[in-house]
PDB file of N, CA, C and O in Angstrom, chain B, residues numbered from 101:
ATOM      1  N   UNK B 101      58.477  56.128  12.466  1.00  0.00           N
ATOM      2  CA  UNK B 101      57.640  56.316  13.636  1.00  0.00           C
ATOM      3  C   UNK B 101      57.591  55.001  14.424  1.00  0.00           C
ATOM      4  O   UNK B 101      57.266  53.958  13.857  1.00  0.00           O
ATOM      5  N   UNK B 102      57.909  55.038  15.725  1.00  0.00           N
ATOM      6  CA  UNK B 102      57.883  53.807  16.510  1.00  0.00           C
ATOM      7  C   UNK B 102      56.451  53.311  16.723  1.00  0.00           C
ATOM      8  O   UNK B 102      55.502  54.091  16.796  1.00  0.00           O
ATOM      9  N   UNK B 103      56.335  51.986  16.820  1.00  0.00           N
ATOM     10  CA  UNK B 103      55.017  51.398  17.039  1.00  0.00           C
ATOM     11  C   UNK B 103      54.576  51.619  18.475  1.00  0.00           C
ATOM     12  O   UNK B 103      55.399  51.711  19.386  1.00  0.00           O
ATOM     13  N   UNK B 104      53.280  51.701  18.663  1.00  0.00           N
ATOM     14  CA  UNK B 104      52.725  51.825  19.998  1.00  0.00           C
ATOM     15  C   UNK B 104      52.849  50.475  20.705  1.00  0.00           C
ATOM     16  O   UNK B 104      52.629  49.426  20.100  1.00  0.00           O
ATOM     17  N   UNK B 105      53.198  50.511  21.966  1.00  0.00           N
ATOM     18  CA  UNK B 105      53.370  49.281  22.728  1.00  0.00           C
ATOM     19  C   UNK B 105      52.019  48.643  23.026  1.00  0.00           C
ATOM     20  O   UNK B 105      51.014  49.325  23.229  1.00  0.00           O
ATOM     21  N   UNK B 106      52.027  47.314  23.046  1.00  0.00           N
ATOM     22  CA  UNK B 106      50.805  46.605  23.401  1.00  0.00           C
ATOM     23  C   UNK B 106      50.563  46.706  24.901  1.00  0.00           C
ATOM     24  O   UNK B 106      51.464  47.035  25.672  1.00  0.00           O
ATOM     25  N   UNK B 107      49.350  46.420  25.289  1.00  0.00           N
ATOM     26  CA  UNK B 107      48.994  46.488  26.709  1.00  0.00           C
ATOM     27  C   UNK B 107      49.844  45.516  27.526  1.00  0.00           C
ATOM     28  O   UNK B 107      50.290  45.847  28.624  1.00  0.00           O
ATOM     29  N   UNK B 108      50.062  44.323  26.989  1.00  0.00           N
ATOM     30  CA  UNK B 108      50.875  43.330  27.695  1.00  0.00           C
ATOM     31  C   UNK B 108      52.311  43.776  27.875  1.00  0.00           C
ATOM     32  O   UNK B 108      52.914  43.537  28.921  1.00  0.00           O
ATOM     33  N   UNK B 109      52.864  44.424  26.855  1.00  0.00           N
ATOM     34  CA  UNK B 109      54.238  44.921  26.954  1.00  0.00           C
ATOM     35  C   UNK B 109      54.341  46.022  28.002  1.00  0.00           C
ATOM     36  O   UNK B 109      55.315  46.075  28.753  1.00  0.00           O
ATOM     37  N   UNK B 110      53.347  46.896  28.058  1.00  0.00           N
ATOM     38  CA  UNK B 110      53.355  47.968  29.055  1.00  0.00           C
ATOM     39  C   UNK B 110      53.230  47.397  30.464  1.00  0.00           C
ATOM     40  O   UNK B 110      53.896  47.865  31.387  1.00  0.00           O
ATOM     41  N   UNK B 111      52.378  46.388  30.631  1.00  0.00           N
ATOM     42  CA  UNK B 111      52.229  45.739  31.945  1.00  0.00           C
ATOM     43  C   UNK B 111      53.560  45.133  32.373  1.00  0.00           C
ATOM     44  O   UNK B 111      53.966  45.273  33.527  1.00  0.00           O
ATOM     45  N   UNK B 112      54.237  44.464  31.453  1.00  0.00           N
ATOM     46  CA  UNK B 112      55.523  43.850  31.766  1.00  0.00           C
ATOM     47  C   UNK B 112      56.574  44.872  32.160  1.00  0.00           C
ATOM     48  O   UNK B 112      57.320  44.661  33.116  1.00  0.00           O
ATOM     49  N   UNK B 113      56.637  45.973  31.431  1.00  0.00           N
ATOM     50  CA  UNK B 113      57.623  47.005  31.752  1.00  0.00           C
ATOM     51  C   UNK B 113      57.353  47.636  33.110  1.00  0.00           C
ATOM     52  O   UNK B 113      58.269  47.795  33.917  1.00  0.00           O
ATOM     53  N   UNK B 114      56.110  47.993  33.361  1.00  0.00           N
ATOM     54  CA  UNK B 114      55.799  48.662  34.624  1.00  0.00           C
ATOM     55  C   UNK B 114      55.861  47.720  35.823  1.00  0.00           C
ATOM     56  O   UNK B 114      56.180  48.159  36.928  1.00  0.00           O
ATOM     57  N   UNK B 115      55.569  46.459  35.632  1.00  0.00           N
ATOM     58  CA  UNK B 115      55.705  45.534  36.759  1.00  0.00           C
ATOM     59  C   UNK B 115      57.182  45.282  37.062  1.00  0.00           C
ATOM     60  O   UNK B 115      57.540  45.040  38.215  1.00  0.00           O
ATOM     61  N   UNK B 116      58.042  45.335  36.046  1.00  0.00           N
ATOM     62  CA  UNK B 116      59.473  45.174  36.317  1.00  0.00           C
ATOM     63  C   UNK B 116      60.025  46.380  37.060  1.00  0.00           C
ATOM     64  O   UNK B 116      61.004  46.253  37.796  1.00  0.00           O
ATOM     65  N   UNK B 117      59.412  47.553  36.880  1.00  0.00           N
ATOM     66  CA  UNK B 117      59.861  48.740  37.619  1.00  0.00           C
ATOM     67  C   UNK B 117      59.655  48.579  39.126  1.00  0.00           C
ATOM     68  O   UNK B 117      60.345  49.219  39.919  1.00  0.00           O
ATOM     69  N   UNK B 118      58.719  47.737  39.515  1.00  0.00           N
ATOM     70  CA  UNK B 118      58.480  47.511  40.947  1.00  0.00           C
ATOM     71  C   UNK B 118      59.669  46.822  41.613  1.00  0.00           C
ATOM     72  O   UNK B 118      59.838  46.906  42.829  1.00  0.00           O
ATOM     73  N   UNK B 119      60.487  46.145  40.818  1.00  0.00           N
ATOM     74  CA  UNK B 119      61.636  45.440  41.374  1.00  0.00           C
ATOM     75  C   UNK B 119      62.931  46.238  41.282  1.00  0.00           C
ATOM     76  O   UNK B 119      63.912  45.893  41.939  1.00  0.00           O
ATOM     77  N   UNK B 120      62.952  47.287  40.487  1.00  0.00           N
ATOM     78  CA  UNK B 120      64.190  48.031  40.255  1.00  0.00           C
ATOM     79  C   UNK B 120      64.712  48.667  41.543  1.00  0.00           C
ATOM     80  O   UNK B 120      65.888  48.514  41.873  1.00  0.00           O
ATOM     81  N   UNK B 121      63.865  49.367  42.262  1.00  0.00           N
ATOM     82  CA  UNK B 121      64.313  50.075  43.465  1.00  0.00           C
ATOM     83  C   UNK B 121      64.769  49.125  44.579  1.00  0.00           C
ATOM     84  O   UNK B 121      65.846  49.340  45.136  1.00  0.00           O
ATOM     85  N   UNK B 122      64.008  48.093  44.927  1.00  0.00           N
ATOM     86  CA  UNK B 122      64.493  47.208  45.994  1.00  0.00           C
ATOM     87  C   UNK B 122      65.760  46.446  45.615  1.00  0.00           C
ATOM     88  O   UNK B 122      66.632  46.236  46.458  1.00  0.00           O
ATOM     89  N   UNK B 123      65.869  46.033  44.353  1.00  0.00           N
ATOM     90  CA  UNK B 123      67.058  45.275  43.955  1.00  0.00           C
ATOM     91  C   UNK B 123      68.288  46.168  43.931  1.00  0.00           C
ATOM     92  O   UNK B 123      69.348  45.768  44.413  1.00  0.00           O
ATOM     93  N   UNK B 124      68.167  47.372  43.377  1.00  0.00           N
ATOM     94  CA  UNK B 124      69.329  48.255  43.340  1.00  0.00           C
ATOM     95  C   UNK B 124      69.742  48.689  44.747  1.00  0.00           C
ATOM     96  O   UNK B 124      70.933  48.821  45.027  1.00  0.00           O
ATOM     97  N   UNK B 125      68.782  48.909  45.619  1.00  0.00           N
ATOM     98  CA  UNK B 125      69.110  49.243  47.013  1.00  0.00           C
ATOM     99  C   UNK B 125      69.793  48.068  47.708  1.00  0.00           C
ATOM    100  O   UNK B 125      70.759  48.253  48.449  1.00  0.00           O
ATOM    101  N   UNK B 126      69.291  46.869  47.466  1.00  0.00           N
ATOM    102  CA  UNK B 126      69.891  45.682  48.076  1.00  0.00           C
ATOM    103  C   UNK B 126      71.302  45.432  47.584  1.00  0.00           C
ATOM    104  O   UNK B 126      72.180  45.084  48.373  1.00  0.00           O
ATOM    105  N   UNK B 127      71.532  45.604  46.295  1.00  0.00           N
ATOM    106  CA  UNK B 127      72.873  45.423  45.747  1.00  0.00           C
ATOM    107  C   UNK B 127      73.826  46.458  46.331  1.00  0.00           C
ATOM    108  O   UNK B 127      74.959  46.134  46.685  1.00  0.00           O
ATOM    109  N   UNK B 128      73.365  47.706  46.432  1.00  0.00           N
ATOM    110  CA  UNK B 128      74.197  48.746  47.037  1.00  0.00           C
ATOM    111  C   UNK B 128      74.548  48.425  48.483  1.00  0.00           C
ATOM    112  O   UNK B 128      75.690  48.603  48.906  1.00  0.00           O
ATOM    113  N   UNK B 129      73.563  47.950  49.240  1.00  0.00           N
ATOM    114  CA  UNK B 129      73.808  47.598  50.640  1.00  0.00           C
ATOM    115  C   UNK B 129      74.825  46.459  50.754  1.00  0.00           C
ATOM    116  O   UNK B 129      75.753  46.531  51.560  1.00  0.00           O
ATOM    117  N   UNK B 130      74.651  45.419  49.953  1.00  0.00           N
ATOM    118  CA  UNK B 130      75.558  44.263  50.021  1.00  0.00           C
ATOM    119  C   UNK B 130      76.977  44.659  49.627  1.00  0.00           C
ATOM    120  O   UNK B 130      77.944  44.226  50.255  1.00  0.00           O
ATOM    121  N   UNK B 131      77.098  45.477  48.593  1.00  0.00           N
ATOM    122  CA  UNK B 131      78.433  45.936  48.192  1.00  0.00           C
ATOM    123  C   UNK B 131      79.097  46.729  49.315  1.00  0.00           C
ATOM    124  O   UNK B 131      80.272  46.521  49.615  1.00  0.00           O
ATOM    125  N   UNK B 132      78.345  47.634  49.932  1.00  0.00           N
ATOM    126  CA  UNK B 132      78.886  48.415  51.034  1.00  0.00           C
ATOM    127  C   UNK B 132      79.225  47.558  52.240  1.00  0.00           C
ATOM    128  O   UNK B 132      80.243  47.777  52.896  1.00  0.00           O
ATOM    129  N   UNK B 133      78.382  46.590  52.531  1.00  0.00           N
ATOM    130  CA  UNK B 133      78.627  45.683  53.655  1.00  0.00           C
ATOM    131  C   UNK B 133      79.909  44.887  53.443  1.00  0.00           C
ATOM    132  O   UNK B 133      80.730  44.753  54.350  1.00  0.00           O
ATOM    133  N   UNK B 134      80.068  44.362  52.231  1.00  0.00           N
ATOM    134  CA  UNK B 134      81.270  43.579  51.943  1.00  0.00           C
ATOM    135  C   UNK B 134      82.527  44.447  51.977  1.00  0.00           C
ATOM    136  O   UNK B 134      83.576  44.008  52.448  1.00  0.00           O
ATOM    137  N   UNK B 135      82.419  45.669  51.483  1.00  0.00           N
ATOM    138  CA  UNK B 135      83.563  46.580  51.565  1.00  0.00           C
ATOM    139  C   UNK B 135      83.860  46.954  53.012  1.00  0.00           C
ATOM    140  O   UNK B 135      85.024  47.076  53.391  1.00  0.00           O
ATOM    141  N   UNK B 136      82.826  47.136  53.819  1.00  0.00           N
ATOM    142  CA  UNK B 136      83.033  47.410  55.238  1.00  0.00           C
ATOM    143  C   UNK B 136      83.795  46.271  55.912  1.00  0.00           C
ATOM    144  O   UNK B 136      84.715  46.508  56.695  1.00  0.00           O
ATOM    145  N   UNK B 137      83.411  45.048  55.604  1.00  0.00           N
ATOM    146  CA  UNK B 137      84.104  43.894  56.187  1.00  0.00           C
ATOM    147  C   UNK B 137      85.547  43.824  55.704  1.00  0.00           C
ATOM    148  O   UNK B 137      86.451  43.535  56.489  1.00  0.00           O
ATOM    149  N   UNK B 138      85.771  44.089  54.415  1.00  0.00           N
ATOM    150  CA  UNK B 138      87.117  43.978  53.853  1.00  0.00           C
ATOM    151  C   UNK B 138      88.026  45.103  54.340  1.00  0.00           C
ATOM    152  O   UNK B 138      89.215  44.884  54.573  1.00  0.00           O
ATOM    153  N   UNK B 139      87.477  46.293  54.495  1.00  0.00           N
ATOM    154  CA  UNK B 139      88.293  47.451  54.866  1.00  0.00           C
ATOM    155  C   UNK B 139      88.209  47.795  56.356  1.00  0.00           C
ATOM    156  O   UNK B 139      88.833  48.753  56.813  1.00  0.00           O
ATOM    157  N   UNK B 140      87.440  47.012  57.104  1.00  0.00           N
ATOM    158  CA  UNK B 140      87.257  47.219  58.549  1.00  0.00           C
ATOM    159  C   UNK B 140      86.726  48.620  58.852  1.00  0.00           C
ATOM    160  O   UNK B 140      87.235  49.316  59.731  1.00  0.00           O
ATOM    161  N   UNK B 141      85.701  49.015  58.110  1.00  0.00           N
ATOM    162  CA  UNK B 141      85.023  50.285  58.355  1.00  0.00           C
ATOM    163  C   UNK B 141      83.581  50.003  58.749  1.00  0.00           C
ATOM    164  O   UNK B 141      83.152  48.849  58.779  1.00  0.00           O
ATOM    165  N   UNK B 142      82.830  51.069  59.053  1.00  0.00           N
ATOM    166  CA  UNK B 142      81.454  50.880  59.500  1.00  0.00           C
ATOM    167  C   UNK B 142      80.495  51.894  58.886  1.00  0.00           C
ATOM    168  O   UNK B 142      79.435  52.148  59.457  1.00  0.00           O
ATOM    169  N   UNK B 143      80.834  52.473  57.752  1.00  0.00           N
ATOM    170  CA  UNK B 143      79.966  53.482  57.164  1.00  0.00           C
ATOM    171  C   UNK B 143      79.699  53.273  55.672  1.00  0.00           C
ATOM    172  O   UNK B 143      78.787  53.893  55.125  1.00  0.00           O
ATOM    173  N   UNK B 144      80.458  52.429  55.015  1.00  0.00           N
ATOM    174  CA  UNK B 144      80.319  52.278  53.570  1.00  0.00           C
ATOM    175  C   UNK B 144      78.978  51.671  53.168  1.00  0.00           C
ATOM    176  O   UNK B 144      78.475  51.952  52.080  1.00  0.00           O
ATOM    177  N   UNK B 145      78.399  50.849  54.027  1.00  0.00           N
ATOM    178  CA  UNK B 145      77.106  50.264  53.677  1.00  0.00           C
ATOM    179  C   UNK B 145      76.038  51.341  53.526  1.00  0.00           C
ATOM    180  O   UNK B 145      75.135  51.205  52.700  1.00  0.00           O
ATOM    181  N   UNK B 146      76.132  52.406  54.313  1.00  0.00           N
ATOM    182  CA  UNK B 146      75.167  53.506  54.199  1.00  0.00           C
ATOM    183  C   UNK B 146      75.381  54.267  52.896  1.00  0.00           C
ATOM    184  O   UNK B 146      74.421  54.607  52.203  1.00  0.00           O
ATOM    185  N   UNK B 147      76.644  54.534  52.565  1.00  0.00           N
ATOM    186  CA  UNK B 147      76.969  55.256  51.330  1.00  0.00           C
ATOM    187  C   UNK B 147      76.478  54.475  50.114  1.00  0.00           C
ATOM    188  O   UNK B 147      75.844  55.042  49.225  1.00  0.00           O
ATOM    189  N   UNK B 148      76.767  53.188  50.076  1.00  0.00           N
ATOM    190  CA  UNK B 148      76.374  52.381  48.928  1.00  0.00           C
ATOM    191  C   UNK B 148      74.874  52.119  48.894  1.00  0.00           C
ATOM    192  O   UNK B 148      74.299  51.952  47.818  1.00  0.00           O
ATOM    193  N   UNK B 149      74.244  52.081  50.046  1.00  0.00           N
ATOM    194  CA  UNK B 149      72.786  51.964  50.080  1.00  0.00           C
ATOM    195  C   UNK B 149      72.154  53.199  49.454  1.00  0.00           C
ATOM    196  O   UNK B 149      71.217  53.086  48.663  1.00  0.00           O
ATOM    197  N   UNK B 150      72.658  54.371  49.802  1.00  0.00           N
ATOM    198  CA  UNK B 150      72.142  55.613  49.226  1.00  0.00           C
ATOM    199  C   UNK B 150      72.406  55.656  47.722  1.00  0.00           C
ATOM    200  O   UNK B 150      71.530  56.047  46.951  1.00  0.00           O
ATOM    201  N   UNK B 151      73.605  55.256  47.301  1.00  0.00           N
ATOM    202  CA  UNK B 151      73.918  55.231  45.870  1.00  0.00           C
ATOM    203  C   UNK B 151      73.034  54.250  45.112  1.00  0.00           C
ATOM    204  O   UNK B 151      72.568  54.556  44.014  1.00  0.00           O
ATOM    205  N   UNK B 152      72.800  53.082  45.682  1.00  0.00           N
ATOM    206  CA  UNK B 152      71.935  52.098  45.041  1.00  0.00           C
ATOM    207  C   UNK B 152      70.503  52.576  44.933  1.00  0.00           C
ATOM    208  O   UNK B 152      69.851  52.373  43.909  1.00  0.00           O
ATOM    209  N   UNK B 153      70.009  53.212  45.987  1.00  0.00           N
ATOM    210  CA  UNK B 153      68.654  53.749  45.966  1.00  0.00           C
ATOM    211  C   UNK B 153      68.531  54.863  44.935  1.00  0.00           C
ATOM    212  O   UNK B 153      67.549  54.927  44.196  1.00  0.00           O
ATOM    213  N   UNK B 154      69.530  55.739  44.886  1.00  0.00           N
ATOM    214  CA  UNK B 154      69.505  56.827  43.904  1.00  0.00           C
ATOM    215  C   UNK B 154      69.556  56.293  42.479  1.00  0.00           C
ATOM    216  O   UNK B 154      68.871  56.811  41.597  1.00  0.00           O
ATOM    217  N   UNK B 155      70.356  55.268  42.249  1.00  0.00           N
ATOM    218  CA  UNK B 155      70.428  54.715  40.897  1.00  0.00           C
ATOM    219  C   UNK B 155      69.113  54.042  40.506  1.00  0.00           C
ATOM    220  O   UNK B 155      68.705  54.120  39.347  1.00  0.00           O
ATOM    221  N   UNK B 156      68.457  53.394  41.438  1.00  0.00           N
ATOM    222  CA  UNK B 156      67.155  52.798  41.162  1.00  0.00           C
ATOM    223  C   UNK B 156      66.100  53.849  40.850  1.00  0.00           C
ATOM    224  O   UNK B 156      65.298  53.675  39.933  1.00  0.00           O
ATOM    225  N   UNK B 157      66.101  54.928  41.602  1.00  0.00           N
ATOM    226  CA  UNK B 157      65.152  56.003  41.345  1.00  0.00           C
ATOM    227  C   UNK B 157      65.425  56.667  39.993  1.00  0.00           C
ATOM    228  O   UNK B 157      64.492  57.018  39.271  1.00  0.00           O
ATOM    229  N   UNK B 158      66.697  56.836  39.658  1.00  0.00           N
ATOM    230  CA  UNK B 158      67.061  57.412  38.368  1.00  0.00           C
ATOM    231  C   UNK B 158      66.574  56.541  37.219  1.00  0.00           C
ATOM    232  O   UNK B 158      66.079  57.055  36.216  1.00  0.00           O
ATOM    233  N   UNK B 159      66.709  55.241  37.357  1.00  0.00           N
ATOM    234  CA  UNK B 159      66.238  54.329  36.312  1.00  0.00           C
ATOM    235  C   UNK B 159      64.720  54.403  36.148  1.00  0.00           C
ATOM    236  O   UNK B 159      64.215  54.374  35.026  1.00  0.00           O
ATOM    237  N   UNK B 160      64.003  54.497  37.248  1.00  0.00           N
ATOM    238  CA  UNK B 160      62.544  54.617  37.182  1.00  0.00           C
ATOM    239  C   UNK B 160      62.146  55.921  36.506  1.00  0.00           C
ATOM    240  O   UNK B 160      61.245  55.937  35.668  1.00  0.00           O
ATOM    241  N   UNK B 161      62.812  57.012  36.866  1.00  0.00           N
ATOM    242  CA  UNK B 161      62.513  58.306  36.261  1.00  0.00           C
ATOM    243  C   UNK B 161      62.808  58.286  34.768  1.00  0.00           C
ATOM    244  O   UNK B 161      62.026  58.812  33.976  1.00  0.00           O
ATOM    245  N   UNK B 162      63.930  57.683  34.375  1.00  0.00           N
ATOM    246  CA  UNK B 162      64.265  57.593  32.953  1.00  0.00           C
ATOM    247  C   UNK B 162      63.198  56.826  32.179  1.00  0.00           C
ATOM    248  O   UNK B 162      62.779  57.254  31.103  1.00  0.00           O
ATOM    249  N   UNK B 163      62.764  55.707  32.721  1.00  0.00           N
ATOM    250  CA  UNK B 163      61.760  54.898  32.027  1.00  0.00           C
ATOM    251  C   UNK B 163      60.438  55.649  31.902  1.00  0.00           C
ATOM    252  O   UNK B 163      59.807  55.627  30.846  1.00  0.00           O
ATOM    253  N   UNK B 164      60.025  56.305  32.961  1.00  0.00           N
ATOM    254  CA  UNK B 164      58.756  57.023  32.925  1.00  0.00           C
ATOM    255  C   UNK B 164      58.810  58.212  31.980  1.00  0.00           C
ATOM    256  O   UNK B 164      57.851  58.451  31.247  1.00  0.00           O
ATOM    257  N   UNK B 165      59.903  58.962  31.977  1.00  0.00           N
ATOM    258  CA  UNK B 165      59.998  60.093  31.050  1.00  0.00           C
ATOM    259  C   UNK B 165      60.082  59.613  29.606  1.00  0.00           C
ATOM    260  O   UNK B 165      59.533  60.254  28.710  1.00  0.00           O
ATOM    261  N   UNK B 166      60.762  58.495  29.370  1.00  0.00           N
ATOM    262  CA  UNK B 166      60.819  57.927  28.022  1.00  0.00           C
ATOM    263  C   UNK B 166      59.415  57.546  27.549  1.00  0.00           C
ATOM    264  O   UNK B 166      59.051  57.804  26.401  1.00  0.00           O
ATOM    265  N   UNK B 167      58.640  56.941  28.423  1.00  0.00           N
ATOM    266  CA  UNK B 167      57.284  56.544  28.062  1.00  0.00           C
ATOM    267  C   UNK B 167      56.381  57.754  27.858  1.00  0.00           C
ATOM    268  O   UNK B 167      55.523  57.736  26.976  1.00  0.00           O
ATOM    269  N   UNK B 168      56.556  58.797  28.649  1.00  0.00           N
ATOM    270  CA  UNK B 168      55.751  59.996  28.486  1.00  0.00           C
ATOM    271  C   UNK B 168      56.050  60.673  27.151  1.00  0.00           C
ATOM    272  O   UNK B 168      55.138  61.177  26.496  1.00  0.00           O
ATOM    273  N   UNK B 169      57.309  60.690  26.746  1.00  0.00           N
ATOM    274  CA  UNK B 169      57.675  61.301  25.466  1.00  0.00           C
ATOM    275  C   UNK B 169      57.174  60.471  24.298  1.00  0.00           C
ATOM    276  O   UNK B 169      56.849  61.026  23.249  1.00  0.00           O
ATOM    277  N   UNK B 170      57.104  59.157  24.453  1.00  0.00           N
ATOM    278  CA  UNK B 170      56.582  58.296  23.382  1.00  0.00           C
ATOM    279  C   UNK B 170      55.079  58.523  23.208  1.00  0.00           C
ATOM    280  O   UNK B 170      54.561  58.439  22.095  1.00  0.00           O
ATOM    281  N   UNK B 171      54.385  58.809  24.305  1.00  0.00           N
ATOM    282  CA  UNK B 171      52.954  59.048  24.214  1.00  0.00           C
ATOM    283  C   UNK B 171      52.638  60.374  23.529  1.00  0.00           C
ATOM    284  O   UNK B 171      51.572  60.524  22.932  1.00  0.00           O
ATOM    285  N   UNK B 172      53.556  61.337  23.611  1.00  0.00           N
ATOM    286  CA  UNK B 172      53.336  62.636  23.000  1.00  0.00           C
ATOM    287  C   UNK B 172      53.403  62.571  21.478  1.00  0.00           C
ATOM    288  O   UNK B 172      52.807  63.403  20.794  1.00  0.00           O
ATOM    289  N   UNK B 173      54.120  61.593  20.949  1.00  0.00           N
ATOM    290  CA  UNK B 173      54.300  61.522  19.484  1.00  0.00           C
ATOM    291  C   UNK B 173      53.273  60.653  18.836  1.00  0.00           C
ATOM    292  O   UNK B 173      53.284  60.488  17.616  1.00  0.00           O
TER     293      UNK B 173
END
């Protein structure tokens, strides 16, 4: 049986979630921007921004569902 997390550990995990979405969106934007410059296009930054945002949201959802399932046991 896994141990229950301490209050400090939970605070640390949830405060780090506040950075997941902006950082993943920013990384996606920068990757798309650099590819746009390299390939002389003008749309990849939008595609990669959307992918980065979606990946950040997916990570947040995974963490929250994992924590909800741990609370049930």
